[in-house]
N, C-alpha and C positions, 0 to 999 in steps of 0.2 A: 504494500500500500504506500501511497505517496506520503502519508503522515509519518510513516516509519523512516522516511528518507529526509525529513525536514531537518536541516542542520541546526545545531544549537546557536543561539545568538551570542556572538563574541564581538567585542569592540575592536576595531582597528586602532592602533596607537597613533592616530594622525591629527587629531584636533581636540581641543577641550569641548566638553559637552555640558550644557546647562542642566539643571534639575528637570526642566520641562522636557528636554530631549530624552533624558533617561526615562521619565514617566511615559512619554509618548511611545517609546519603543515597547515598553511593557504593555501599554494599553492597546496599541494598534498591531502589535506583533504576534497576535494569537487569534485564531479563527473563532474561538468561543467568545472571547471578549468583543471582537468585532461583531459577532452575531447578536450579542446582547445590545450593543450600541445601535446597530441597525434596527433591531426590533423595537427598542424603546423610542427611536426616532420616528417610528410610524404610528405610535400610540401615545396617549397621555401618560400612562403609568401601567405597571404590571407587578404582580406579586411573584414570589419565587416559583410557585407551582406553574403559573402561566409561562414563565420563562423556560422552565424545564421542558414543558410540553411543546412550546413554539419552536424551540431549537433542537428538539429530540436529543438532548444532552443529559448526562447523568446528574443526579443531585450534587455529587461531589464536585463535578466540573463547574456547574453553575455557581455553587457556593464559593468555590475558590476564586473564580473570576469576578463575582460580585464584590467580594472583599477587596480585591485589587482595584477594581473600578471605583469603589467608594473611597479607598485610600488616595486615589489620584483625583478625587472630586469630580469625576466624570458622571458618576451615577450617585443619586441622592435617595436615601430611604426616608419615608415620612415619619418613622419612629427612631429616636436616637438609639445607637447600638446597645447601650446599657439597659434599655427598657424593653427589649424585644422578646424576652422569654415568654413563650406561649402566645405571642401576638403575630398577626400576619402583617408583614411590611410591604408597602407598595413602593416600587422603585421608579424613579423618573430620570431622564437624561438632562444633563446641563449642557446644552448645545454650545454655549459660549466657551466652556472649558474644553470641549472637543476642538473648537476653532483655535484656541490658544495653543493646545498641544500639537495640533496638526501643523500650524504655522511654524512653531519652533522646530519641528522635525523637518519641515521643508527647507527652512533656512539652513539647518545643519547639513542636510543632503546637498544643498547647492553651494556649500562651502563657506557660510558665514558664521559657523560655530554655534548656531542655535540660541544665541543670547537674545534677550528681549529688548535690547537697546536700539 
């Protein structure tokens, strides 16, 4: 399968990278994360179960990528993390944060280091 052939992401030692570039690679460098972003971009919000069903992905995969997307502030839950036990969280996308990270990655890819200056 092609997924088995996907290389690990290693950084070339060629240019400094901003925190936004580092986060952008984590956010956009995975099919499951991109699937969550694309799905949430088409609807207002979705809970964990709806994301698992829509993406035909395992619970563990969705959970792992939701945590990473929340840490990068790309996805926002309507209940703070410390208050979620036993409660259904609805997730929504922060399109502005997606734009910031994609712009930083593009600047880095085009040779400007990915800084926000």
